[in-house]
N, C-alpha and C positions, 0 to 999 in steps of 0.2 A: 504494500500500500504506500503510495506517494503522499506524504503529508506536506510537501512544499507548496507554497503559494504560487498561483499561476502568474504568467507574465502580465495579464490584465490587472491582477490584484496588486502586483508590485508597482504598476503604473498608477493605480489608485492610491497606494501608499505615498508615492512621490508627489502626486498632485495634492493630496491632503496635507502633507507637510508644507508644501509651498504655500497653499492657501492659508493655513493656520499661522505660518510665520508672518505673512503679510497682514492678515486680518485680526489675529489674536496675539499681538505682542504683550509682554508683561505690563506695559503701560495700560493697555486695554483691560487686562485682568484686574489690575488694581482699581481702575475706574469702575468696573462692575462690582467690585467688593464694596465700594462706597454707595452704590445704587440701592434703592429700596428693596428690590427683588432680584438683583443680579441678572436682569432680563433685558435683552436688546432685540426688539422686533426686526430691526434692519438686518442684523446678523442672522436671525432665524430665516428670514426671507432668502438670504444668500445661501444658507445651508440647503434650503429647499431647491434653489436653482441649481446647486451642485448635484442634486439627486440624493443627498445623504438621508433625507427624511423618508426615503422610500426603500432604503437598504434593508433587506430581510423581509419586506412586505411582499406577499404574492402578487404577481402581475395582474390577477383578477381584480385587485383593489388599487391598482395604480402604482404598485411597487416595482422595484428593480433589484437584481442581484440576490445574494444569499446572506445568511447570517455570518458566514466567514468574511464576506465583504465588509459587513458592519464591524466585525472585530478588527479588521485592518484600520478602519477609520477611527474607532474608539482608542486604539493604541496611540495613534497620533494626537487625538484629542487629549489623552492623558499627559502626553509630553508638553502640551501647550497649556494645561490646566483650563481647558475650555469651560467657561462659566455657562450657566443657564440650563434649560431642561432637556438637553439632548440625551443624556444617559437615562433620565427618568422616563422619557417618552419611548426611546428606541430600545432600551435595555430592560425596562420593566413593564410598561403598559402594553407595548406592541406584543410581546410574548404572551401576556395574560389574555389579550384579545384573541390571539391566534389559537390559544389552547382552550379557552372557555367561551368565547363570544359566539352568539348566534349569527346566522348569515346576515340578518338585517343590521346587527350591531357592527359586524365587520365592514359591511358596505358603507355605513355612515361614518364610523370612526376611523377605520384604517384608510379609507379613501381620502379623508380630509388630512390625516397625518402625513400620508405619502405625498400629498400635494403641497405640503408645507403650510397648510392653513390652520392646523390645530396642534396643541400640545396635550400630553396626558401623563398621568402618574398612577401609582398604586398606593392605597392606604392600607397597610398591613400591620405594622408594629404598634404595640400598645405599652402601657406602663410596666407590664410584666417583663418586657425586653426579650421575649423569646421569638424564635423564627420557625418554630414547628407549629403543628396544628393546634396544640394546647395554648400557643401564644395568642390565638384568636379567642378573646374572652368577651368581646362586645356582644352582650346578649340582647341588644336592642332591636333586632330584626323581628318584627311581628306582622302577622297577616292583618290587614285592615281592609275589609271588603274585597274589591277586585285587585288591590295592590298591597304595598308594604309600608311599614313605618320604621324608620331608623332612629335610634337614640344611642349615644355613646361618644367615646373619645378615641381618636387615633393620634399617635405621636410620631414625630420624625418622618413626616410625609414629605418627600422631596419635591420642591417646585410646585407645591399645591396652589400657591397664589396665582400662578400664570397658566395653570392647566385648564384646558377646555373639557377634558374628560377625567373622571376619577373612578378607578376600579377599587371597590371597597369590599374587604373580607369581613363578614359578620357571622354571628352564630344564630342559627335557627333551631338548634337543639343544644342541650346543655354542655356536653363534653364529647371528646374523642374526635377522630378524623371525620367521622360522619357527623354532620351537623354544621359544617362550614358552608356558607352560601356566598357567592360573589354577586355584586351589584355594579352596574355601570351607571354613573351619574354624569349627566351632561350639563355644562354650565354651572351655575351656582343656585341650586334649588333653595327655597325658603327653609330656614332652620339650620343651614350650614354656615358655620363660623370658622374662618381660617385666621390663625394668629401666628406670627413669626416666632421662632425659638432662637435664643442666643446660643450659637454653637461655635466650635473652634474654627472650622473651615468656612470662611465667608465667600469662597468662590462657588459654593453650592448651598442653596438655602433650604432650610428644613422648617416644617410648620406643624402646629397642632391643629387638628381638624375636629370640630365638635358637631355632632348631629343631634339636634333637638326637635323631635317630631317631624322629621323629614319624610314627606309623603312621596312614594315612588310607585309608578305603574308596574304591573306584572311583567311588562316587557323589559324592565330594567334588570331582571334576573339573568345572570350569565350561566349557561349550562343548566344542570338540574339542581333543584332545591335540596339542601343538605349534603350534596355531593360535589362541592366545589374544591375540596382540598387536593385531590389528585391532579387536577388541571393547574391549580395554583402552585403546587409543588414543582411541576414541570416548568412552569413559567419562571419560578424563582431560580431554577437551574440555568435557564437561559440568562437570567440576570446575573448570576454568579460568574459565569464565563465572560459576560460582557464587562462586568466590573473588573475582573482580573486583567482583561486586555487593557483597560484604561490605566490600571495600577502599574502594569508592566511598562507602559509608555512613560509614566512618571518616574519610575525607578531608573529607566534607561537615561532619561534626561539628567537625573541627579548624578548618575555614574559619569556621563559624558562631561558634565560641568566640573565634577570633582577631579577627573583626570586632567582636564585642561588647566585647572587651577594649580594642580600639583606640578605641572610642567613649567608654569610661568612664574609661580611665587617662589622667591629665593630667600633662604635663610643661611647665614654664614657663607654667603657667596655661592651657594648651590641650590638647585631646585629642590623643593621639599619632597618631591616624589622619590628621590633616591634613598630616603630614610625608611627603614623597615616599618616604623610605626605608622607611616602613611601608606607605603606601597602595599603592605599586607592587607590593610583595610580595603584598598581599591581592588586587590585581587579577590578578596572575599565577596565584595559587592558584585564583581563580574561573574564569578561562579554562581552565586545565588540568583542573579538576574537572568542569566542564560537558562538555568534550571527552571526557574519560575516561568520563563517564556515557553519552554517546552511543555510544561504542565498545562499552561493556559491554552496553547494551540491544540493540544490533544483534547482537552475538555471541549473546546469550541467545535472541533471536528466531530467528537462523539455525540454532542447535542445536535449538531446540524444533521448528522446521519442517523439520529435516533438509535445509537448503538446500545446494546444491553447494559453496558457499564457507564452510561451517561451520568447517573447520579453519583457514582463513586468518583468518576473523573472530575466532576464539578466540585465535589467536596475536597478532593486532594488538591486541586488547583487553588481553591479559595484558602485553604489552610496554609499552603506553602507561600502563596503570593502575599497574603496578609502580613506574615512575618518578614518576608523579603523586602517589601516596600518600606515598612516601618524601620527596619534596620538600615536599609540603604539611605533613607532620608536622614536618620540620626547620624550615621557615619559621614554623610555628606556635610553636615554641619560641622562635625569634628575636623574633617579635612580642611574646611575653609577657615577654621580657627575663629578668632574674634569677629571677623566680618560676617561669618555665617550666622551669628546670633542677632545681627542688626535687622531692624525693620526694613531698611533700604535694600538689603539683599533679598533675593527671591527664594533662597533655600528654605526658609521657614514656611513659605507657602506650600511647598511640596511635603514638608513634614506634617503640616496640619491636614492636608488632603489625605496623606497616608494614614494618619490616625483615624480620621473619619471613615475612610473606606475600609479600614481594618475591621470595624465592628458592624458595618453595613452588610446585611444579608447573612450575618453570623460570623463570629470571629474565628480565629484559628482553633481554639479549644473546642468550640462547638462542632466544627467540621472534622476535627480529628476523632471526636467521639462517633460521628456518623461513619467515618472510615473504619473505625474499630468494629462497629456494629455490622458493617458490610462484610467484614472478615470473620464474623462470629466470635469476636473476642470479648 
């Protein structure tokens, strides 16, 4: 089996890097950090014109390319710390719609997303902080005549303030994997309140979403009532591979910047890279980054091909990449020395993104436990 990317995908990588270098310099990232919602409609329109908002979306809904094409772009987006709802839309909401959405939901939502006309996200995590079925504890989904009523709270919902569609996981039965139902909300229905959360990574915004007597039609249900978890679990596996691709891009940028600095920064008349305290850190960063890239690419392939080991591959990648990006960003700051700790330098932005991404969709400890379970340990 050939796991190499095609010539077209390498061309996509090159064009993505060129576009992001021009359109998303660090000055732009810092500008978006100061914005209210880190959202730029003009840039989103350009992403749509580039065809990025259609990557991984079936042609029947206006999409183009495959999930592997999206992984290529997400890796470059991670290098640039691309702000805004690209990951939440393409890496979370689109997989959820593909796995659980009805044909009418796909036609309406995916077509608008692929055309660059809409953003979307997934409201999953809650105060319990769990990423399994038991983490869905919002018991507010109740039958109300021909429709449903939602009550409850979701935390750390990415880019909720700029999302046109919201995929919500709620409980329609008390406990267990059976009893999770998915709902698709369009716009801002009455009773939905979205409040920003103060978080470490200001390049990606997170929100609390409150549901207070939100009335939904029966058509808002995604898939079967009480049986939404299997589809959501598969969607989260797509998201884990997508997030790993983004994290690898960030780790690679940290490595490249650190190597360049070690070659040009001199102490005692010599470049600091000749000293083992620095060179060995860089060597460790290279080994771990390349290994993490291999794990990510395999997970992306397994998910795209719907291989039997897709769940295991996704958890292995998320566990390894979570640790790799955090360590790489921390070592990058150490290599840069005093300047690496300053606000003016960009290294701390990658460290903060690494820490935020580490816990998103489950940290390394959680995914190692899933790997152990898969091995019957």
